[in-house]
C-alpha positions as CSV (number, residue, x, y, z in Angstrom):
1,M,0.0,0.0,0.0
2,S,1.2,3.5,-0.8
3,T,0.7,6.6,1.3
4,T,-0.2,9.9,-0.3
5,P,2.0,12.7,1.1
6,A,-0.7,15.3,1.3
7,T,-3.2,13.5,3.5
8,G,-1.3,10.6,5.0
9,T,-4.1,8.2,4.2
10,S,-3.5,4.8,2.5
11,A,-4.4,4.4,-1.1
12,P,-5.9,1.1,-2.2
13,S,-3.5,-1.5,-3.4
14,T,-3.7,-2.8,-7.0
15,D,-2.0,-6.1,-6.1
16,S,-4.4,-9.0,-6.2
17,P,-4.4,-11.1,-3.0
18,A,-3.0,-14.6,-2.9
19,P,-5.5,-17.3,-3.6
20,G,-7.2,-18.3,-0.4
21,A,-5.9,-15.2,1.5
22,G,-9.4,-14.0,2.4
23,T,-10.8,-17.5,3.2
24,Y,-11.3,-18.3,6.9
25,V,-13.8,-19.8,9.3
26,I,-14.5,-19.3,12.9
27,A,-15.0,-22.7,14.5
28,E,-15.6,-24.1,17.9
29,A,-13.0,-26.6,19.3
30,S,-12.1,-27.5,22.9
31,G,-14.8,-25.2,24.2
32,Q,-13.1,-22.1,22.5
33,Q,-13.6,-20.3,19.3
34,F,-10.7,-20.2,16.8
35,W,-10.1,-18.2,13.6
36,L,-8.9,-20.9,11.2
37,Q,-7.3,-20.3,7.8
38,P,-6.2,-23.0,5.3
39,N,-2.7,-24.4,5.4
40,R,-1.9,-22.8,8.8
41,Y,-1.2,-24.6,12.1
42,Y,-2.8,-24.0,15.4
43,D,-2.4,-25.2,19.0
44,L,-5.6,-26.5,20.5
45,D,-6.3,-28.2,23.8
46,R,-5.3,-31.8,23.8
47,I,-7.4,-33.8,21.2
48,A,-7.8,-37.6,21.6
49,A,-6.3,-38.4,18.2
50,E,-3.0,-40.0,17.1
51,V,-0.3,-38.1,15.2
52,D,-0.9,-37.9,11.4
53,E,-4.6,-38.6,12.0
54,S,-7.4,-36.4,10.5
55,V,-9.9,-34.7,12.7
56,T,-13.1,-33.0,11.4
57,L,-14.7,-30.0,13.0
58,E,-18.4,-29.4,12.3
59,N,-19.2,-26.6,14.8
60,V,-18.5,-23.7,12.4
61,L,-19.9,-20.4,13.5
62,L,-18.9,-18.2,10.5
63,V,-17.5,-18.7,7.0
64,R,-15.9,-16.2,4.7
65,D,-14.8,-17.3,1.2
66,A,-12.2,-15.7,-1.1
67,S,-14.9,-13.6,-2.9
68,G,-15.7,-11.8,0.4
69,A,-19.1,-13.4,1.0
70,T,-19.7,-14.1,4.7
71,T,-22.1,-16.6,6.1
72,L,-23.1,-16.4,9.7
73,G,-24.6,-19.4,11.5
74,H,-27.4,-19.4,14.0
75,P,-25.6,-20.8,16.0
76,Y,-23.8,-23.0,13.5
77,V,-23.5,-22.9,9.7
78,S,-24.9,-26.2,8.3
79,G,-22.9,-28.2,5.8
80,V,-19.5,-26.8,6.6
81,T,-16.6,-28.9,7.8
82,V,-13.0,-28.2,8.6
83,Q,-10.5,-31.0,8.1
84,L,-7.5,-30.9,10.5
85,K,-4.4,-33.0,10.5
86,V,-2.7,-33.7,13.9
87,L,1.0,-32.8,13.6
88,E,2.2,-33.4,17.2
89,H,1.2,-33.4,20.9
90,R,3.1,-30.9,23.0
91,R,3.0,-28.9,26.2
92,G,2.5,-25.2,26.5
93,P,4.7,-22.8,28.4
94,K,5.0,-23.1,32.2
95,I,2.8,-20.8,34.2
96,I,3.8,-20.0,37.8
97,V,0.9,-19.6,40.2
98,Y,2.1,-17.9,43.4
99,K,-0.3,-17.3,46.3
100,M,0.7,-15.4,49.4
101,R,-1.2,-14.0,52.4
102,P,0.5,-10.9,53.6
103,K,1.6,-10.8,57.3
104,K,0.7,-14.5,57.8
105,K,3.8,-16.3,56.5
106,T,1.7,-18.3,54.2
107,R,3.0,-18.9,50.7
108,R,2.3,-21.5,48.0
109,K,4.0,-21.8,44.7
110,N,2.6,-24.0,42.0
111,G,3.3,-24.6,38.3
112,H,1.1,-25.6,35.3
113,R,1.8,-26.6,31.7
114,Q,-1.2,-27.0,29.4
115,E,-1.4,-30.2,27.3
116,L,-1.8,-29.0,23.6
117,T,-2.2,-30.6,20.2
118,R,-0.7,-28.9,17.2
119,V,-3.0,-29.2,14.1
120,R,-2.8,-28.0,10.5
121,V,-6.0,-27.0,8.6
122,E,-6.1,-29.2,5.6
123,S,-9.3,-28.0,3.9
124,I,-12.5,-26.1,4.5
125,T,-15.5,-27.7,2.8
126,V,-18.9,-26.0,2.2
127,A,-21.6,-28.4,1.0
128,G,-19.1,-30.8,-0.4
129,K,-17.0,-28.2,-2.2
130,A,-13.6,-27.2,-0.9
131,L,-13.0,-23.5,-0.4
132,A,-9.2,-23.7,-0.3
């Protein structure tokens, strides 16, 4: 994007976006909502699946395709699935929980590491047709 010197505002770019750049879904997994794009990896809470196994998410809340059309579910969009491939099981960063009561000489230090599964979005399918 270029900037015009007089106003300092951005001029629209003439470059066409990469294929699939505007395609994304907002899906529900592990009790949380995730913004998922094709061919990217994400860390979700531990999924009971083996490495290199495929997992399908069907609780999709919103779909946006490359043309810019957005479909909002009520609460879910029907006929949309997200295919995930399990890359590895890992653990998140260590979180230190320190509790102290002032003037009582009471202290408790505890640590926690979340169990995670790294997945890659293989495809987003709407009514049997792959978006990207």
